[in-house]
FIZALUM-316573 format. One record per residue (C-alpha): x, y, z; residue number from 1. Coordinates in Angstrom, 3 decimals. Example, Ala and Ser with C-alpha at 12.3 -4.5 7.8 and 13.67 -1.06 7.14 Angstrom:
2
<node c1="12.300" c2="-4.500" c3="7.800" k="1"/>
<node c1="13.670" c2="-1.060" c3="7.140" k="2"/>
***
This chain:
214
<node c1="-151.270" c2="70.104" c3="203.376" k="1"/>
<node c1="-152.508" c2="67.111" c3="205.329" k="2"/>
<node c1="-155.528" c2="66.306" c3="203.174" k="3"/>
<node c1="-157.207" c2="67.263" c3="199.922" k="4"/>
<node c1="-159.831" c2="66.072" c3="197.473" k="5"/>
<node c1="-159.821" c2="66.598" c3="193.714" k="6"/>
<node c1="-162.489" c2="67.341" c3="191.130" k="7"/>
<node c1="-161.645" c2="66.521" c3="187.509" k="8"/>
<node c1="-163.835" c2="68.392" c3="185.017" k="9"/>
<node c1="-164.562" c2="66.110" c3="182.048" k="10"/>
<node c1="-168.014" c2="67.291" c3="180.968" k="11"/>
<node c1="-167.317" c2="69.801" c3="178.189" k="12"/>
<node c1="-168.551" c2="69.598" c3="174.618" k="13"/>
<node c1="-165.182" c2="70.147" c3="172.882" k="14"/>
<node c1="-166.920" c2="72.442" c3="170.401" k="15"/>
<node c1="-163.724" c2="73.804" c3="168.909" k="16"/>
<node c1="-162.459" c2="70.282" c3="168.156" k="17"/>
<node c1="-165.185" c2="69.590" c3="165.614" k="18"/>
<node c1="-166.566" c2="66.053" c3="165.748" k="19"/>
<node c1="-163.896" c2="64.679" c3="168.066" k="20"/>
<node c1="-164.241" c2="64.555" c3="171.835" k="21"/>
<node c1="-160.899" c2="65.975" c3="172.900" k="22"/>
<node c1="-160.958" c2="64.119" c3="176.216" k="23"/>
<node c1="-160.723" c2="60.822" c3="174.333" k="24"/>
<node c1="-157.822" c2="61.842" c3="172.118" k="25"/>
<node c1="-154.541" c2="60.051" c3="172.768" k="26"/>
<node c1="-151.242" c2="61.654" c3="173.688" k="27"/>
<node c1="-148.217" c2="59.466" c3="174.288" k="28"/>
<node c1="-150.512" c2="56.437" c3="174.250" k="29"/>
<node c1="-152.936" c2="57.752" c3="176.895" k="30"/>
<node c1="-156.384" c2="59.255" c3="176.673" k="31"/>
<node c1="-156.116" c2="62.943" c3="177.521" k="32"/>
<node c1="-158.598" c2="62.790" c3="180.407" k="33"/>
<node c1="-157.044" c2="59.594" c3="181.788" k="34"/>
<node c1="-153.644" c2="61.254" c3="181.686" k="35"/>
<node c1="-154.837" c2="64.164" c3="183.825" k="36"/>
<node c1="-156.694" c2="61.804" c3="186.159" k="37"/>
<node c1="-153.529" c2="59.803" c3="186.794" k="38"/>
<node c1="-151.589" c2="63.002" c3="187.419" k="39"/>
<node c1="-154.004" c2="63.941" c3="190.206" k="40"/>
<node c1="-154.100" c2="60.400" c3="191.587" k="41"/>
<node c1="-150.314" c2="60.334" c3="191.998" k="42"/>
<node c1="-150.722" c2="63.101" c3="194.579" k="43"/>
<node c1="-152.853" c2="60.780" c3="196.754" k="44"/>
<node c1="-156.126" c2="62.697" c3="197.159" k="45"/>
<node c1="-158.606" c2="61.600" c3="199.809" k="46"/>
<node c1="-161.285" c2="61.606" c3="197.112" k="47"/>
<node c1="-161.139" c2="61.960" c3="193.325" k="48"/>
<node c1="-164.380" c2="62.833" c3="191.541" k="49"/>
<node c1="-164.656" c2="62.896" c3="187.739" k="50"/>
<node c1="-167.502" c2="65.051" c3="186.426" k="51"/>
<node c1="-169.063" c2="63.771" c3="183.203" k="52"/>
<node c1="-171.495" c2="65.520" c3="180.872" k="53"/>
<node c1="-171.111" c2="65.536" c3="177.094" k="54"/>
<node c1="-171.111" c2="61.958" c3="175.752" k="55"/>
<node c1="-171.158" c2="60.773" c3="179.359" k="56"/>
<node c1="-171.632" c2="57.101" c3="178.519" k="57"/>
<node c1="-168.754" c2="56.939" c3="176.070" k="58"/>
<node c1="-166.439" c2="58.935" c3="178.311" k="59"/>
<node c1="-167.304" c2="56.814" c3="181.355" k="60"/>
<node c1="-166.621" c2="53.601" c3="179.445" k="61"/>
<node c1="-163.335" c2="54.888" c3="178.056" k="62"/>
<node c1="-162.118" c2="56.176" c3="181.418" k="63"/>
<node c1="-163.342" c2="53.250" c3="183.531" k="64"/>
<node c1="-159.977" c2="51.399" c3="183.562" k="65"/>
<node c1="-158.082" c2="54.526" c3="184.633" k="66"/>
<node c1="-160.738" c2="55.346" c3="187.234" k="67"/>
<node c1="-160.453" c2="51.868" c3="188.730" k="68"/>
<node c1="-156.673" c2="52.221" c3="188.820" k="69"/>
<node c1="-156.880" c2="55.676" c3="190.413" k="70"/>
<node c1="-159.707" c2="55.009" c3="192.861" k="71"/>
<node c1="-161.788" c2="57.705" c3="191.162" k="72"/>
<node c1="-165.566" c2="57.847" c3="190.987" k="73"/>
<node c1="-167.870" c2="59.389" c3="188.407" k="74"/>
<node c1="-170.705" c2="61.876" c3="188.785" k="75"/>
<node c1="-172.809" c2="63.187" c3="185.917" k="76"/>
<node c1="-173.645" c2="66.844" c3="185.403" k="77"/>
<node c1="-177.002" c2="66.980" c3="183.654" k="78"/>
<node c1="-176.634" c2="70.735" c3="183.163" k="79"/>
<node c1="-173.199" c2="70.743" c3="181.518" k="80"/>
<node c1="-174.475" c2="72.759" c3="178.549" k="81"/>
<node c1="-174.940" c2="75.700" c3="180.925" k="82"/>
<node c1="-171.196" c2="76.062" c3="181.366" k="83"/>
<node c1="-168.206" c2="74.817" c3="183.316" k="84"/>
<node c1="-169.436" c2="76.448" c3="186.507" k="85"/>
<node c1="-172.203" c2="73.834" c3="186.697" k="86"/>
<node c1="-169.607" c2="71.061" c3="186.531" k="87"/>
<node c1="-167.631" c2="72.664" c3="189.350" k="88"/>
<node c1="-170.832" c2="72.805" c3="191.385" k="89"/>
<node c1="-171.659" c2="69.168" c3="190.578" k="90"/>
<node c1="-168.185" c2="67.912" c3="191.452" k="91"/>
<node c1="-167.779" c2="69.897" c3="194.653" k="92"/>
<node c1="-171.274" c2="68.879" c3="195.746" k="93"/>
<node c1="-170.205" c2="65.224" c3="195.433" k="94"/>
<node c1="-167.385" c2="65.672" c3="197.959" k="95"/>
<node c1="-168.402" c2="64.641" c3="201.452" k="96"/>
<node c1="-165.106" c2="64.224" c3="203.299" k="97"/>
<node c1="-163.940" c2="67.261" c3="205.239" k="98"/>
<node c1="-160.436" c2="68.006" c3="203.975" k="99"/>
<node c1="-158.059" c2="70.938" c3="204.055" k="100"/>
<node c1="-158.364" c2="71.791" c3="200.385" k="101"/>
<node c1="-160.131" c2="71.037" c3="197.122" k="102"/>
<node c1="-158.249" c2="70.883" c3="193.826" k="103"/>
<node c1="-160.414" c2="71.740" c3="190.805" k="104"/>
<node c1="-158.807" c2="70.659" c3="187.553" k="105"/>
<node c1="-159.959" c2="70.693" c3="183.914" k="106"/>
<node c1="-159.248" c2="67.391" c3="182.198" k="107"/>
<node c1="-157.539" c2="68.996" c3="179.203" k="108"/>
<node c1="-154.182" c2="69.862" c3="180.755" k="109"/>
<node c1="-151.872" c2="67.513" c3="178.829" k="110"/>
<node c1="-148.599" c2="68.849" c3="180.242" k="111"/>
<node c1="-149.655" c2="68.949" c3="183.885" k="112"/>
<node c1="-147.403" c2="66.836" c3="186.104" k="113"/>
<node c1="-147.857" c2="65.571" c3="189.631" k="114"/>
<node c1="-144.951" c2="67.798" c3="190.653" k="115"/>
<node c1="-146.965" c2="70.839" c3="189.597" k="116"/>
<node c1="-149.883" c2="69.775" c3="191.772" k="117"/>
<node c1="-147.585" c2="68.978" c3="194.687" k="118"/>
<node c1="-146.023" c2="72.429" c3="194.390" k="119"/>
<node c1="-149.471" c2="74.040" c3="194.496" k="120"/>
<node c1="-150.526" c2="72.006" c3="197.516" k="121"/>
<node c1="-147.344" c2="72.878" c3="199.391" k="122"/>
<node c1="-147.843" c2="76.571" c3="198.657" k="123"/>
<node c1="-151.498" c2="76.359" c3="199.665" k="124"/>
<node c1="-150.498" c2="74.896" c3="203.019" k="125"/>
<node c1="-148.330" c2="77.957" c3="203.645" k="126"/>
<node c1="-150.997" c2="80.543" c3="202.856" k="127"/>
<node c1="-151.875" c2="83.032" c3="205.542" k="128"/>
<node c1="-155.242" c2="84.716" c3="205.205" k="129"/>
<node c1="-155.772" c2="83.652" c3="201.605" k="130"/>
<node c1="-157.860" c2="80.549" c3="201.014" k="131"/>
<node c1="-157.796" c2="80.239" c3="197.208" k="132"/>
<node c1="-154.605" c2="79.575" c3="195.239" k="133"/>
<node c1="-154.318" c2="80.157" c3="191.488" k="134"/>
<node c1="-151.240" c2="79.126" c3="189.472" k="135"/>
<node c1="-149.830" c2="81.611" c3="186.976" k="136"/>
<node c1="-147.274" c2="81.573" c3="184.210" k="137"/>
<node c1="-145.964" c2="84.835" c3="182.784" k="138"/>
<node c1="-148.907" c2="86.661" c3="184.401" k="139"/>
<node c1="-151.501" c2="84.328" c3="182.830" k="140"/>
<node c1="-153.832" c2="82.563" c3="185.223" k="141"/>
<node c1="-153.952" c2="78.812" c3="184.867" k="142"/>
<node c1="-155.231" c2="75.590" c3="186.390" k="143"/>
<node c1="-155.774" c2="73.699" c3="188.597" k="144"/>
<node c1="-156.867" c2="75.946" c3="191.411" k="145"/>
<node c1="-156.869" c2="74.992" c3="195.078" k="146"/>
<node c1="-159.519" c2="76.265" c3="197.468" k="147"/>
<node c1="-160.079" c2="75.781" c3="201.174" k="148"/>
<node c1="-162.836" c2="73.284" c3="201.947" k="149"/>
<node c1="-165.153" c2="75.866" c3="203.605" k="150"/>
<node c1="-165.747" c2="77.419" c3="200.157" k="151"/>
<node c1="-167.630" c2="74.244" c3="199.280" k="152"/>
<node c1="-170.666" c2="75.451" c3="201.210" k="153"/>
<node c1="-171.082" c2="78.610" c3="199.124" k="154"/>
<node c1="-170.582" c2="76.718" c3="195.858" k="155"/>
<node c1="-173.102" c2="74.027" c3="196.757" k="156"/>
<node c1="-175.599" c2="76.685" c3="197.858" k="157"/>
<node c1="-175.242" c2="78.354" c3="194.476" k="158"/>
<node c1="-173.776" c2="81.567" c3="195.845" k="159"/>
<node c1="-170.525" c2="80.936" c3="193.953" k="160"/>
<node c1="-171.314" c2="78.458" c3="191.204" k="161"/>
<node c1="-167.812" c2="78.110" c3="189.844" k="162"/>
<node c1="-164.188" c2="78.967" c3="190.411" k="163"/>
<node c1="-164.321" c2="82.155" c3="188.357" k="164"/>
<node c1="-167.233" c2="83.518" c3="190.371" k="165"/>
<node c1="-165.524" c2="82.506" c3="193.592" k="166"/>
<node c1="-162.356" c2="84.355" c3="192.613" k="167"/>
<node c1="-164.264" c2="87.430" c3="191.428" k="168"/>
<node c1="-166.362" c2="87.676" c3="194.570" k="169"/>
<node c1="-163.545" c2="87.043" c3="197.038" k="170"/>
<node c1="-160.431" c2="88.776" c3="195.655" k="171"/>
<node c1="-159.166" c2="89.260" c3="199.189" k="172"/>
<node c1="-158.973" c2="85.475" c3="199.587" k="173"/>
<node c1="-156.981" c2="84.850" c3="196.399" k="174"/>
<node c1="-153.245" c2="84.237" c3="196.200" k="175"/>
<node c1="-151.246" c2="83.346" c3="193.103" k="176"/>
<node c1="-148.237" c2="81.103" c3="192.608" k="177"/>
<node c1="-145.839" c2="81.736" c3="189.735" k="178"/>
<node c1="-145.079" c2="78.371" c3="188.157" k="179"/>
<node c1="-141.755" c2="77.442" c3="186.577" k="180"/>
<node c1="-143.228" c2="76.446" c3="183.201" k="181"/>
<node c1="-146.370" c2="76.657" c3="181.063" k="182"/>
<node c1="-147.966" c2="73.379" c3="182.180" k="183"/>
<node c1="-150.771" c2="75.159" c3="184.022" k="184"/>
<node c1="-151.769" c2="77.325" c3="181.042" k="185"/>
<node c1="-151.399" c2="74.767" c3="178.237" k="186"/>
<node c1="-154.758" c2="73.245" c3="177.397" k="187"/>
<node c1="-156.084" c2="71.513" c3="174.297" k="188"/>
<node c1="-158.990" c2="73.115" c3="172.455" k="189"/>
<node c1="-158.479" c2="72.805" c3="168.691" k="190"/>
<node c1="-157.172" c2="70.321" c3="166.108" k="191"/>
<node c1="-154.103" c2="72.543" c3="165.736" k="192"/>
<node c1="-153.483" c2="72.327" c3="169.495" k="193"/>
<node c1="-153.696" c2="68.543" c3="169.277" k="194"/>
<node c1="-151.349" c2="68.347" c3="166.302" k="195"/>
<node c1="-148.785" c2="70.541" c3="168.038" k="196"/>
<node c1="-148.928" c2="68.567" c3="171.278" k="197"/>
<node c1="-148.812" c2="65.208" c3="169.485" k="198"/>
<node c1="-145.725" c2="66.388" c3="167.606" k="199"/>
<node c1="-144.172" c2="67.596" c3="170.849" k="200"/>
<node c1="-144.613" c2="64.208" c3="172.509" k="201"/>
<node c1="-143.394" c2="62.382" c3="169.417" k="202"/>
<node c1="-140.291" c2="64.569" c3="169.301" k="203"/>
<node c1="-139.605" c2="63.981" c3="172.985" k="204"/>
<node c1="-140.009" c2="60.252" c3="172.503" k="205"/>
<node c1="-142.176" c2="59.932" c3="175.609" k="206"/>
<node c1="-143.357" c2="61.809" c3="178.647" k="207"/>
<node c1="-140.946" c2="62.052" c3="181.598" k="208"/>
<node c1="-140.586" c2="58.647" c3="183.205" k="209"/>
<node c1="-142.124" c2="59.795" c3="186.488" k="210"/>
<node c1="-145.250" c2="60.854" c3="184.612" k="211"/>
<node c1="-145.867" c2="57.710" c3="182.557" k="212"/>
<node c1="-148.805" c2="55.504" c3="183.340" k="213"/>
<node c1="-147.958" c2="52.313" c3="185.151" k="214"/>
***
């Protein structure tokens, strides 16, 4: 693929985490959302938009150093309580550069690596009639997804508010890519998830060198 933009979804309420905002939890010394942001930035997007919502001020302040490092910009979704689809709409609406594809990525993918994103982009560039690519692992659909830029118009117009609606309404346009590991389906929703992932990183000693923050 010659060009792409990325939307990082960082607006959710983390309801299953209790009082903690999961996006500001640390794994291997990095904030979870900053970790995912850097993963996307390593793939050199034309534009990187971070969608804020819940605790927007605190999240913006915490992520500001990583955003400056990554060349990312923030937008705020005032309707984040209405669901993730509104954050997809807000982020895609903020993209103004015509590119080949748009990567839409939740911020809570702690195992996602730049190699995973690069693999998706390479596969997307080889698609025939399909214009939406969804990663899978052991038949489970994961994230991030990649969509052709022309889908932006329908999302912005409200015809397809989010990725799920887009996929449901255009099954003929959807292709899947079987990934080599569970990175695309491993998210962080609960305190138990966090404890397990923190233990995993501690046991490993550190993330792979290529994935560490500079």
